N, C-alpha and C positions, 0 to 999 in steps of 0.2 A: 503493500499499500504506499500511499504518499502522505502528504501533509493534510489532506482534507478527510472528509468522512467517507470511508471506504466500506465496500461490501466484497469480501474475499471468501471464496469457498475452495475447499480441497477437492480433489479427484481421487480415483482409486490409487492406492499406493501410499507411501509414507511421506507426507508433505510437511514443510515448514513454512507457516503463513504468518506474516507480520503486518500489523495494521499501521504501524508508525504513528504520527500525531493525528489528532482528530478522534471523532466518536465513531468507532468502527464496529461492523458486524462481521465476525469471522467464524466460520464453521468448517469442521472437518467432514470427511466422508469415509469411505472404506479405507482401511489402513490405519496405522498408528501415526496420527498427525500431531504436530506441535504448533499450538496457536499462541501468538504473542500480541497482545494489545498495544503494548508500549505506553504511550501517554494518551490522555482523553478518557472519556466514559465509554467503555467498550462492552459488547456483548460477545461472549465466547461460548460456542455451542459444541460440546463434546470434546473428547480427546484430552491430551495434556495441555495445560494453559498456564500462562503468566500474564497478568494484566499490566504490570509495569507502572501502576499508578492510576489515580482517578477512582471514580465510583463505578465499579464494573459489575456485570451480571454474567454469571456462569450458569449455563443451562444444561441439565443432564436429563436423559430419557431412559425409560425401561428398555431392556434388550439391546443397549448400545455398548455394553462392556463397561469395564471400570476405567473412569477417567481420573486424572490427577490435576489438582490445582496447586501450583507451586507457591503462590503468594496471596492467598485470600486474607483480607483484612476485615476482622470482625467489626461490625458497625459502620463499615464503609461500603464494602462489596456485598452482593447479594446472590442468593442461589435461586435460580428460576426452576419452578415446578411447572411442566407443561400441563395446561388445563385438560382435565379428563383422564390424565394417566395415573395420578395419586394425589393425595393431600399431605399437608404438613403433619397431620396426626399419624400418618402411616410411616413416616420417616424415622429410622433409627439412627442414633449418633452414638458411635462406639469409639472410645479412646483406645488407640494402638500406639503405644509409646508416646512420641511428640505429635503424632498425627491424629486426625479424626476420620473415621470411616463412615460414609453415609450409605444407608441401605434402605431398601423397601422390600418387604415380603421375602427376606432371605437373599435378595439380589443386592450385591454391592454396586452402587451407582458411581461413587467417587471417593477419592481420598484427598483430604485437605491437609497439605503439609504444614507442619508447625502451628496447628490450630488446636486449642483445647475444646473438647466436646462441651464442657460445662459453660463455656463462653458463648455458645450458639443458642439462639432463641428463635421464636416464630418471626420476629422482626427481621431476621436475616434471610427470610425466605419470601418469594413473591410468586404468585400464580401468573403464568404467561400464556399467551395464545400459541398456537402452532407457529414456532419461530422459522419454519421453512419459508414463510411469507416475509421477505426482508422489510417491506414497508411497515408491517405490524410490529416486527421486532424492533426496528429503530425507533419507533414511537415510545418504547420502554426506557430509553436513556435520554 
């Protein structure tokens, strides 16, 4: 991406996607992708991600495998729950060493590196529409 607000999507394979400055929407696809928001208020959908600053939204879905967030900031960043997939009350937060594991119905959705499970609350989660529609997704940031 560049200095503006970008929409960047991965393809099949293991991609490295970077939004750079601006409020970006970045999503992976098949493969193990690395998503980097850099600066701005970004939406990162799936895979391994690093926001790099700003108030960012990390979105995880059922059946997408285990994603990793490298720099989630409690009280600043949020976790997106795709409308209709599950609710906050179904989310389990398990402390695993210095990391928090997010799960639903026995499925691990994501690992938040260096985040205490006890620090997370309902205000850190937000219900989002189907973020495969970029215009709806960008309205969230």
